[in-house]
C-alpha positions as CSV (number, residue, x, y, z in Angstrom):
1,X,0.0,0.0,0.0
2,X,1.4,3.5,-0.8
3,X,2.4,6.1,1.8
4,X,-0.1,8.6,3.1
5,X,-0.7,11.2,0.4
6,X,-0.7,14.1,2.9
7,X,2.1,13.3,5.3
8,X,4.1,10.5,3.6
9,X,3.8,8.1,6.6
10,X,3.1,4.4,6.2
11,X,-0.6,3.5,6.2
12,X,0.1,0.0,7.6
13,X,1.8,-1.2,10.8
14,X,4.3,-1.3,12.3
15,X,3.7,2.2,13.8
16,X,6.0,3.9,16.3
17,X,5.7,2.8,19.9
18,X,3.2,4.5,22.0
19,X,0.6,5.2,19.3
20,X,-3.0,4.0,19.6
21,X,-5.8,3.2,17.2
22,X,-9.3,4.7,16.8
23,X,-11.8,3.3,14.3
24,X,-14.7,5.5,13.4
25,X,-17.5,5.4,10.9
26,X,-19.3,8.6,10.1
27,X,-20.6,8.5,6.6
28,X,-18.6,8.7,3.4
29,X,-15.0,8.0,4.4
30,X,-13.5,10.6,2.0
31,X,-14.5,13.6,4.0
32,X,-14.3,11.8,7.3
33,X,-10.7,10.9,6.8
34,X,-9.8,14.5,5.9
35,X,-11.3,15.7,9.3
36,X,-8.9,13.4,11.1
37,X,-5.7,13.9,9.1
38,X,-6.1,17.6,9.9
39,X,-6.3,16.9,13.6
40,X,-3.1,17.7,15.5
41,X,-1.7,14.6,17.2
42,X,-2.9,12.2,14.5
43,X,0.0,10.2,13.1
44,X,-1.7,8.7,10.1
45,X,-5.2,7.9,8.7
46,X,-6.5,5.3,6.3
47,X,-9.9,4.3,5.1
48,X,-11.5,0.9,5.0
49,X,-14.4,-1.3,5.7
50,X,-15.4,-2.6,9.1
51,X,-18.3,-4.1,11.0
52,X,-19.6,-6.5,8.4
53,X,-19.5,-10.2,7.5
54,X,-17.7,-10.3,4.2
55,X,-14.0,-10.8,4.4
56,X,-11.8,-8.5,2.3
57,X,-14.7,-6.7,0.6
58,X,-14.4,-4.4,-2.4
59,X,-15.9,-1.0,-2.6
60,X,-18.5,-2.2,-5.1
61,X,-19.5,-5.0,-2.7
62,X,-19.9,-2.6,0.3
63,X,-21.9,-0.2,-1.8
64,X,-24.2,-3.1,-2.8
65,X,-25.4,-3.1,0.8
66,X,-25.0,-6.9,1.4
67,X,-21.6,-7.0,3.3
68,X,-22.8,-5.3,6.5
69,X,-19.6,-3.2,6.5
70,X,-19.5,0.5,7.2
71,X,-17.1,2.9,5.5
72,X,-14.6,3.6,8.4
73,X,-11.6,5.7,9.1
74,X,-8.6,4.2,11.0
75,X,-7.0,7.0,13.0
76,X,-3.5,6.2,14.4
77,X,-2.8,8.9,17.1
78,X,-0.4,9.9,19.7
79,X,-2.3,9.9,23.0
80,X,0.3,12.3,24.5
81,X,-0.6,14.9,21.8
82,X,-4.4,14.3,21.3
83,X,-6.8,12.4,23.6
84,X,-9.2,9.8,22.4
85,X,-11.9,12.1,23.8
86,X,-10.8,14.9,21.5
87,X,-11.0,12.5,18.5
88,X,-14.6,11.6,19.7
89,X,-15.4,15.4,19.7
90,X,-14.2,15.6,16.1
91,X,-16.3,12.5,15.3
92,X,-19.5,13.9,16.8
93,X,-19.2,17.4,15.4
94,X,-18.3,16.1,11.9
95,X,-21.6,14.3,11.1
96,X,-25.2,13.9,12.1
97,X,-25.3,10.8,14.3
98,X,-29.1,10.7,14.3
99,X,-29.6,9.7,10.7
100,X,-29.4,5.9,10.9
101,X,-28.1,4.4,7.7
102,X,-27.3,7.6,5.9
103,X,-25.5,10.9,6.0
104,X,-27.3,13.5,3.9
105,X,-27.6,12.3,0.3
106,X,-25.5,9.2,1.0
107,X,-27.9,6.4,1.9
108,X,-27.1,2.8,2.9
109,X,-25.8,0.7,5.8
110,X,-22.2,1.6,4.8
111,X,-22.9,5.2,5.8
112,X,-24.0,4.4,9.3
113,X,-22.5,6.0,12.4
114,X,-20.3,3.7,14.5
115,X,-17.4,3.7,17.0
116,X,-15.4,0.6,16.9
117,X,-13.4,0.5,20.2
118,X,-10.0,-0.9,21.1
119,X,-10.3,-1.9,24.8
120,X,-12.5,-1.1,27.8
121,X,-11.2,2.5,28.3
122,X,-12.2,3.4,24.7
123,X,-15.6,1.8,25.1
124,X,-16.3,3.7,28.3
125,X,-15.2,7.0,26.8
126,X,-17.3,6.4,23.7
127,X,-20.4,5.6,25.7
128,X,-19.9,8.7,27.9
129,X,-19.4,10.9,24.9
130,X,-22.5,9.5,23.2
131,X,-24.6,10.2,26.3
132,X,-23.1,13.8,26.6
133,X,-23.6,14.6,23.0
134,X,-27.2,13.2,23.1
135,X,-27.9,15.6,25.9
136,X,-26.4,18.5,24.0
137,X,-28.5,17.6,21.0
138,X,-31.7,17.5,23.1
139,X,-30.9,20.8,24.7
140,X,-30.4,22.3,21.2
141,X,-33.9,21.0,20.3
142,X,-32.7,18.3,18.0
143,X,-35.7,16.0,17.7
144,X,-34.1,12.6,17.0
145,X,-32.0,10.3,19.2
146,X,-28.4,9.3,18.3
147,X,-28.2,6.0,16.3
148,X,-24.5,5.5,16.6
149,X,-23.5,2.0,17.4
150,X,-20.6,1.3,19.8
151,X,-18.8,-2.1,19.8
152,X,-15.4,-3.8,20.0
153,X,-13.4,-3.2,16.9
154,X,-13.7,-6.0,14.4
155,X,-11.2,-6.6,11.6
156,X,-10.4,-3.5,9.5
157,X,-10.2,-4.2,5.8
158,X,-8.2,-1.3,4.0
159,X,-10.1,0.2,1.1
160,X,-8.6,0.3,-2.3
161,X,-5.6,2.7,-2.8
162,X,-7.6,5.2,-4.9
163,X,-9.8,5.9,-1.8
164,X,-6.9,6.6,0.5
165,X,-6.7,10.4,1.2
166,X,-9.1,10.8,-1.8
167,X,-9.8,14.5,-1.1
168,X,-6.1,15.3,-1.0
169,X,-5.7,13.7,-4.4
170,X,-8.9,15.2,-5.7
171,X,-9.4,18.5,-3.9
172,X,-12.7,19.3,-5.7
173,X,-14.1,15.8,-4.9
174,X,-17.4,15.1,-3.3
175,X,-17.9,15.4,0.4
176,X,-21.4,15.1,1.7
177,X,-20.3,15.2,5.3
178,X,-22.0,17.7,7.6
179,X,-22.6,18.1,11.3
180,X,-25.6,19.2,13.3
181,X,-24.0,22.5,14.3
182,X,-24.2,21.4,17.9
183,X,-20.9,21.4,19.8
184,X,-19.8,18.3,21.7
185,X,-19.3,19.0,25.4
186,X,-15.8,18.5,26.9
187,X,-15.4,15.2,28.7
188,X,-16.1,15.3,32.4
C-alpha cells in the first residue's frame, strides 16, 4: 500500500511505539478521513471497511449493501498529543449521528455512524461521549436520538488505494459530510 498522500507516513503497521488506534465510521469515508488527518496529534489515517461479515470486501460489494460493512476511518494517534476524547469530539461534530443508515444524500448501511473501540477504556469513553452529545442535541432542540453503534473493533479491511486520502488527491471531490451544528461538550 502506498504512503499517506498528505504526510508520507506508512498506512500500515508497524507504527512507532506509544501510538494508539481509533476506528470511526461517520458516513462517506473521503470527507471523514480529511477531518482526522487535519487533527493535531494524529500520526496517520486510512480508510477501510469494518463491522460486516464479508472478508476483504471491495468498494462495489460494500456499496451493494450486502456485506454489513461501514465505511470507516482508522486513526493512528499519539495519546500524548491528542486524547481519544478529542477524537470523539471531532467525530460527533463532523456528522449527524441521528440519521441511521445515511449521511445527507448518502444512503445505505455503509454510511451508518459507528465507533469501533479498542479496549475497555475506549468503550467507556465512547459511551460517555455518546450520552453527553445526546444531551447536548436534546438541549439544542434536535428531535431525534443518536443512532451511533458502539462495539469492539472488528477486523479492519483497508479500502482500495484510490480511496486513501481521496480528497487530498482530488481537492474538488465530493464530500457530503455535515454536522448538526451542535458542539460536543468536553469530557467530564
